[in-house]
N, C-alpha and C positions, 0 to 999 in steps of 0.2 A: 504494500500500500504506500504509494508515493505521497509524502507530506506536501500540502499545497502552501509553500512558503513564499511563492512569487509575489503575492500581494504585499507581504511584509517588506520585501525588498523594494517594491515600487513605492510604497508609502514612505519608507525611510529615505529613499533616493530623493523624492520630491521635498521631504522635510528638510533635507540638507542642501537643497538648491542645486542638485546635480542633474544634468541631462543624461538621457540614455547613452548618447555618444561618448560623453566625457567619462562616465562611470565605466563603460565597456572598455575604453582605452586604458583606463587606470588599472583595471584588473586583467588586461591582456586577452580580451575576447572581442568579437564583433558586436556591433549594436543590434544586429538582427538576432544573434544568439541570446543576448541579454533580454531582448523582447520576448523570446520563447520562454526563458526562465521566469520572467515576470508574469507570463500568461500561464504558468504552471504546466508547460508543455515539455519542459526539460528538467530532469533531476540534477542536483549538484551535490558535491561533497569534496572532501580532501582539500587540496591547496586552494582551489577556486573558492570554496566556501569560506576559508580563512581570509582570503584577500578581500572578498566582498564584505565580510563582517568588519574587517579593519577599516576599509574605505568608508563604510556607513556608520562607523563608531558604534557598533553593536557587539555585545558579547556573543560569541559563536553559539552559545546555548539558545539564544533567541531565534537562531536560524536552524536549529536541529530538527524542527518539525514535530517534536514530541507532543507538544500541546495540541497541535492540529490533528495528529494521529489519534489522540485520546478523544477529541471531539467527534471525529469521523466514526470511531468505534461506538461512542455513545449514541450517535444518530442511527447506526446500524441496529443497535439493540432496540431503540425506540421503534424502528420500522418493523420489527418482528411482532409487535403487539397486535393481537387479533383485531382490535379496533381499526387498524390501518391496513388490514390484509388485502383490501381491494385497491389500494394505492400502490402503483408500481414505481418504487424509488430505486434507482440503480446506484451502484457504488460510485459511478462517475458523477452522477448528479449530487450525491452527498458531498463528495470531495470538492466539487465546484462551489457548492453552497457554503461550506466552511471557509473556502478560500476567499469568497467574495463578501460574506457576511458573518465573520467570526463571532461578533457580539450577539447577533440574532441566533446563531447556533447555541450559544450559552443560554440564551433566554428560553429556547425550546427545551433544553436539558432541564432547566429549573422548573419549568411548567410541567414537564412530564413527571419529574420526581414528585412534585406536589400532587399530581393526579394519582400516581401509584401509591403514595403515602395515604391519600384519602381512601383509596380502594382497600388498602390493607387495614385501615382503621375500621371500615365498614365490615370487612370479613371477620375481623377480630371481635367486633361487637355482636355480629350475628352468631358467631361461634359461642360467645359467652352467654348469649340469651338462651342458647340450646343446652349448654352444659355447665355453666358456672353455678355452683350451689348457692352462693350468696345472692346472685340475681334471681334465681328460681325462688328462693325463700322470700326475698324482699318483694318481688312482684306478687307472690301468693299473699303476702301480708297486706299489700296495697289493695288487692282485690277484696280480701276479707273485710278490711276497714270500710271500703266503699260500699260493700254490701250491707254492713251494719248501719252505716249512715243512711243509706237508702231505705232500709227496713224501718228505722225509727221515723224517718221523714214521712213515709207512706202511712204509718199509724197516725201521726199527727194530722196528716191531710185528710185521711178517710174517716177519722173518728173525731169530729168536732165537739162531741159531747163528753170528752174525757174530763175527769175531775182534775183539779189544779195540781194535786200531788203527782198523778201519772204524767200529766203534761210536763211538769217540771222535770220528772225523771227522764223522759224520752228526750227532752231538750238538752238535758245534761249529757246524755249519752252521745248525742250528735256533736256537742262541743268537745267532749273527751275524745271521741273517735277522730274528729276533724284535726285536733291538735296532734294526735298520734300519727295520723296520715301525713301531716305536714312534716313532722320529724323524719318519718320513714322516707319520704320523697327527697328530703334534703340529704339524707345519708346516701341515697341512690345517686343523686346528682354529684355528690362529693366523690363517690366511688368512680364514676365516669371521668371526673376531672383528674383524679389521680392516675387513672389508666391512660388518659390522653397525655399527661405530663411524662409518663414513663416511655411513651412511644415517640416523643418529639425528637429524639436524638438520631432518627434514621437519616434525615437529610443533612443535618449538621455534621454527622460523622463522615459522610461521603464528601462533604465540602472540605473538611480537614484533610482527608486522604488526598484529595486533588492538590491541595496546597503543599503538602509534604512531598508529593511526587514532583511538583513544579520546582521545588527547591532542591531536588536531588537528594533529599534527606541528609544534608550535610550543612552544619551551622558553625562556622569558625568561632563566633563569640561564645557559643555554648561549650565548645571544646576548651576554650580558655578558662571559662568559669569552672569546668570540671577539674582542670589542672590545679587551680587554686584551692578548691574544696578538698581534693585528694590530699594536698599538702597539709591542710588543717587537720584532717582526720588522722594522718600518719604521725602527727605531733603527739598522739596518744599511744602510738605503738605501731607494729607491723599491721598492714591493712588486713582486716578480718571482720567477721561478724561481731566478735567481742569488742574490737576497736571501734566499730561503728556504734555499738551500743553505748560505749563510754563517751564517744564524741557527741551523740545526741543528748546524753544526760548532762555533760559538762557545758556544752555550748548552748543548748536550747531547753534544758531542764525537762526533756522528754524521756519517759521510761518505756521500756519494751516488755510486754507481758504476753502470756499465752492464756487462752480461755479454755474452759472444759470442753472436751471433744463432743460430748452429747448435747451441748447447748444448741438450741435450734436457730442457727444462723446460716445464711447462704454464701457469704463472702469469706475469703481466706484471710483478709486483714482489714483493719479498721483503725483510723486515727481518731481518738476521743480528744478533741481539742480542748474541751472544757476541763478535762483532768490531765492534760498533757501526757497521754498514754497511747502508744502504738500497740494495738492488740493483734495477735496472730492466732489462727486455729492451731490446734495441737499437731495436725497432720500437714502443716505447711512445710515445704521443702526448705533446706538451708539456703539454697540459691535464691529462692523467692524472698525469704526473710532478709537476706543481705541486700537484694535489689530494692525492696521496699523501704528499708532503712535509708539507703543512699538516695532514693527518690524523695523521701520526706526531707532529708537534709538539704537536697538541692532546691526543693520547692520553697523551703523556709528561708534559705540564705541567698538564693540567686533569683529572687522574685523580679528584680528590675530587668535583668537580662532576658528572662522568660517573657515578660510583658512586652519588651521592645521587639522581640522576634515575632510574637503573636500579632503585634501591630502590622508587621510587614506582610502577614498572610491576607489582610483585607477581608476578613470574614464577615458574614452578613447577620449573625445572630449571637446573642449571649451564650446560647447553648454550644454553638460551634467554638466560640472563644474559650469556654471552659474545657472542652475536649482538647483543644489545641494546647492550652497551657499544661494540661496533664501530660500530653504526649511529649511536650518539650522538656518537662521536668524528668520524664522517663528517659529521654535522650541523654540528659546530663548524668542521670544515674548510671546508665550503661557506660558512659565515658569515664565516670569515676571508677567503676569496677574494672574497666578494660581501657587504660590510658592509651591514647592513639599511637604514640611512638612505639611503646613496648608491644602493644597488641599487634600492630602492623608487622613489626619485625618477627614476632613469634608466628604470626599467620604465614608469612613468607617462608620462614625456616621449616615449619612443619607442614607445608603444602596445604594449608587451609583445612587441616584435619579438625573438624568441628568438635568431635567428642574429646579429642586431646586438649584442644584449647579450653573447652569447658572445665576439664580437670585442672589445668594450669591456673585458671582464673576463678575457680570455685563458683562457676556459673552453670546455667542450664544450656542445653542444645539450642533452644529457642533464643535465649539471650545472646549467645554467641552469633547465631545466624543474623539477628537484628544488627549487631555491631558490625559484622562483615559488610553489610549493605551500606554502612555509613563511611566506609574508607574511601572517600572521594577527594582528599586533600591534594591539590595540584603539586606534582613532583613526588608525591608519596601515595599514589593511588593503589588500592588493592584490586583484586579481581572484581570487575563490575558484575554484581549479582542482582537478580530480581528475587523477590520474596513473596511468599503466599502461605496462608494458613487455612486449614479446613477443620470443621468439627466432624464427628462421626456420622452426621446426617448429610455431609457433603457441602454444607454452606461455606462460602469463602469469606475470609476477612484478612485484614492487614496486608492488602495487596500493594506491591511495589514493582511495576512492570519494567521490562527492558525494551529498548528500541527494537521493533520488529516482533517482539514477543508480547502481543497484546493480551490483556487479561479482562474478563468480563467485569463490569462495574459491580454487579451483584449476582446472587443466585449460585449456580453450580458451574463447575468447569468441565474440562474434557475427561472422560472416563479413562483415557489412556495415560493420563499423567501419573507418575509414581506417587504423587500426593495421596492418592486413594489406596494404592497397593501397600503403602507403608503401614496401614493399620493392621495388616496381617503379618508383619515382620517385627522382630525384636531389635533389629539393628537398622542402620541407615542403608537405603538402597539407591542405586544409581541407574541412569538410563540415558542413552543418546537418542534424541528425538529430532524430528524435522517438522518445522512449523509449516503452515499453509503457504507462506511466502517463499519457501525453499531454504530458509535459514536453519542451521543446525545448532542444537543446544545440548549441554550436559545438565541433566536434572538430578538433584539430590534431595531425597525426602526421608523423613523419619517421624514415627509416631512418638509423641512426648506426653507423659502424664503431668498434669498440673498440680497434683498433690499426692501424698502417700495415702494409699487406700488400705484400710483395715479389712479383715476378713468379713465378708458380707456386704461391704460397701460397693457401690457401682463406681468404677473408676471414671475420672474426668480426663479424657484423652483428646489431644488435637494432633493433627499431622502438619508438619512444617516442611516447606519445599523451597530450595534455592535453585536458581537457574542461571547459567552463564553461557556465553557464546562458546561454541566448540573450539574456537581459536585459543581460548584461555584454559582449556581442559587440562593441558599438560602442566599447568601451574598448580594443580590441585592433586591431592592424594586420590581423589575419586576418578581421575583420568588415568591413573596408573593401571596398566594391564588391560585396558579396554582397547579393542580394535576400533580405532576412531574412523576407519574407512568402511566399517561394516554397515549394512543396511540399517538406517535408523528407524525408530518407531514413529509412524506418521501421526501427528497430533494436531489439535486446533485449539481455539479459545474456549468454545462451548458448542454444543450441537446447533443451537439456533444461529450462531455466527460463523459456523464452519462451512467451507466450500467443498469438503470431501463428501460429496453426495452419496457415494457408494460405500461409506464406512459401515462395517458390520456392527459397530458398537453404538451407532446413532440411536438416541432415545427420543429426539424431537426433530421435526422437519426444519430444514434450514430456511432462513429468511430469503427473500427474493434476491437474486444475484445483481 
């Protein structure tokens, strides 16, 4: 999928007051060829892309086409909606639309997301009306109270000769039932309000994901903050969970405690700000405890840096802002636990062996995988990895795509990804795959438990997958011993977005080509 960056080049050329002829001459091409580029009829890259970016005073990332590719993919997903099945939208038309009207494409994405959120709300409410015991009992109570009010009112209406005592009694019953009915309806309304509030994070979460992707998930100022915080923590001793516990108590007067395992709570950790206590479930892993301590330390002491970076995301809602600030404090936590310089050197020395790096840094497989994705410092760049996580139902989260390796915005992915095979394995698995555009990738996946499970507990397990271009496979331990020229596994983004129409694993029809 060619990214339509020609319009950006044309806009910037005009903004800098350059003619086609002068710009073409400056970068060493003909004016007619530049016209083809600006009309999105020629793809560019390499040295020419660098010369154009320099001449137009643009960061080369602005001409990478990644933002446009994500917009095109989003429009392709929208086009698969059954509501639009009678409208024949080709990939060429979508590409042209994004090229000509990028802001309009963003507006369509936002409107469609609002539409899908509303549909999900309605489906959730319909499901609750059918199966939620609270709603069932409350609605039954409402009907009973209405029936009681109506019965008393009918008696008063049809029996005008009632004595004063009976009339007073039935009137009192109406008042009493009416008051109870009002209270019940208020509880019902409050229940729906709370339910809506819990569901509002769908759109903001995706907005934050897009912002993180646009920033390449690398933040120099956060890295600097992490170095300073690590230095403060190590003033109390060698970096460890014990040292973090001491640093939190000495610097912030925050204690770390564990709660009873049988206590009825759904989260693994919780900060009680009122009592300055960070609580952990008894079955929380050591890696998670250490990470959450570092996260809280960063959130408390690097607030200004986190707020400044969140400002640069230009988010549209307080909910998105809150999600972003939490993600950024988590970024600092990862950088505290795995300092850039040392972690990069260890990753290179050990060929990006994730399990070994997890052992070295007392971290989890998922935490190390996250950190590997952030190794984007110029002059000290790690293997460029994409990242994806799935739960056991197949739903995707924490997506960070690679150029050419597009990931669906939501829902499920390709069944042939090792992301799903990993649930049946006790160790990391690897796979050479070919995407629909012909690009080849090394995919690495592993199922990771989120907590220690006691006998009888249902484990909470996710699968984490990293992807890198096959050109970088020999830099990793996972490329060793693989026949890189062997026939790769043909994969796609998802059934609805995949052009492999004869795939034997297809579960849904593809969208229109």
